[in-house]
C-alpha positions as MATLAB code, in Angstrom:
seq = 'MKRLLLILPLAACTDQPSHIPNPLFLPAQAVSSTVQNARYDARRARVERHVTANFVAIIGEITAGGGPLLSTAMELAWIPAPKRPAITRLLAEDITLYHNDAEALVVALMVHGA';
ca = [
      76.785  -49.953    8.414;
      74.214  -51.448   10.551;
      76.495  -52.189   13.484;
      77.503  -48.582   13.477;
      73.622  -47.545   14.167;
      73.411  -50.273   16.751;
      76.788  -48.171   18.413;
      75.300  -44.715   18.050;
      72.471  -44.229   20.672;
      75.000  -45.477   23.058;
      77.166  -42.651   22.177;
      75.999  -40.699   24.307;
      75.915  -43.346   27.509;
      79.552  -42.318   29.625;
      80.386  -41.523   32.922;
      82.349  -37.921   31.964;
      80.529  -34.686   32.131;
      78.289  -33.757   29.168;
      76.264  -30.763   28.184;
      74.367  -33.348   25.833;
      71.784  -35.403   27.651;
      71.201  -38.830   27.087;
      68.863  -39.604   24.729;
      67.731  -42.450   26.427;
      66.329  -40.430   28.940;
      64.720  -37.625   27.154;
      61.108  -38.515   27.018;
      61.268  -39.175   30.798;
      63.074  -35.971   31.069;
      59.837  -34.029   29.136;
      57.075  -35.538   30.955;
      58.658  -34.498   34.446;
      59.324  -30.986   32.598;
      55.716  -30.969   31.711;
      54.426  -32.285   35.095;
      57.043  -29.571   36.670;
      55.606  -26.735   34.769;
      51.735  -27.565   35.448;
      52.760  -27.505   39.008;
      53.777  -24.038   38.621;
      51.505  -22.411   36.908;
      48.839  -24.029   38.925;
      50.585  -22.597   41.935;
      51.219  -19.065   39.878;
      47.326  -18.780   39.048;
      46.507  -19.514   43.181;
      48.905  -16.593   43.680;
      47.989  -14.205   41.112;
      44.364  -14.570   41.675;
      44.172  -14.035   45.944;
      47.175  -10.691   45.033;
      44.305   -9.330   42.191;
      41.647   -9.767   44.689;
      42.969   -8.454   47.335;
      45.347   -6.149   46.043;
      44.935   -2.957   48.059;
      44.678   -4.545   51.145;
      47.968   -7.200   50.189;
      49.687   -3.303   49.385;
      48.558   -1.795   53.329;
      50.131   -5.112   54.640;
      53.387   -5.036   53.230;
      53.542   -0.961   54.071;
      52.488   -2.063   57.717;
      54.847   -4.433   57.943;
      52.372   -7.959   57.277;
      49.313   -9.108   57.987;
      46.904  -11.969   57.344;
      45.841  -11.757   53.847;
      50.245  -11.329   52.992;
      50.693  -14.212   55.078;
      48.179  -15.997   52.945;
      49.721  -15.072   49.377;
      53.349  -16.199   50.843;
      52.065  -19.415   51.308;
      49.908  -20.202   48.153;
      53.700  -18.892   47.195;
      55.374  -21.528   49.145;
      57.632  -19.393   50.554;
      59.047  -21.057   53.960;
      57.827  -18.969   56.970;
      61.535  -18.543   58.357;
      61.858  -16.226   55.430;
      58.775  -14.259   55.136;
      59.625  -11.573   57.702;
      62.718  -10.606   55.195;
      60.736  -10.818   52.556;
      57.991   -8.530   54.039;
      60.550   -6.032   54.546;
      62.476   -6.562   50.995;
      58.992   -5.717   49.564;
      58.070   -2.298   51.990;
      61.843   -1.177   50.505;
      60.739   -1.447   46.898;
      56.742   -1.059   47.466;
      57.200    1.449   44.726;
      57.834   -0.995   41.999;
      54.179   -2.850   43.549;
      52.279   -0.146   43.768;
      50.423   -0.019   41.030;
      50.999   -3.354   39.903;
      49.536   -6.478   40.700;
      51.862   -8.634   37.909;
      54.935   -7.181   40.045;
      53.960   -8.460   43.292;
      52.753  -11.717   42.367;
      56.683  -11.784   39.911;
      58.204  -10.986   43.526;
      56.982  -13.352   45.762;
      56.891  -16.270   43.007;
      60.620  -15.655   42.114;
      61.026  -15.895   46.290;
      59.058  -19.038   46.791;
      60.404  -22.972   47.309;
];
């Protein structure tokens, strides 16, 4: 019985693909996930503060095709510079979604961020 208990944790150790994670890595994965979530939450909070504080001006810049406040929002959301013109056009096409909803704009920016 003792031998079975010693072998049981190793049962998850295989070189074959599996949907069951290796239990030995779970603590490290939990810490990693916590750190990643904290970083994302902090970045999202910065984007949300900026968008909320400058919402009307950012909507105007989206309609105009860009501007410094929109660029700052995209930078805070980690949207790569080469993608920003295309994202600006997408936001402009869907401006009715964002016109009265700062939260929807924050979500859109975060979705396109790195």
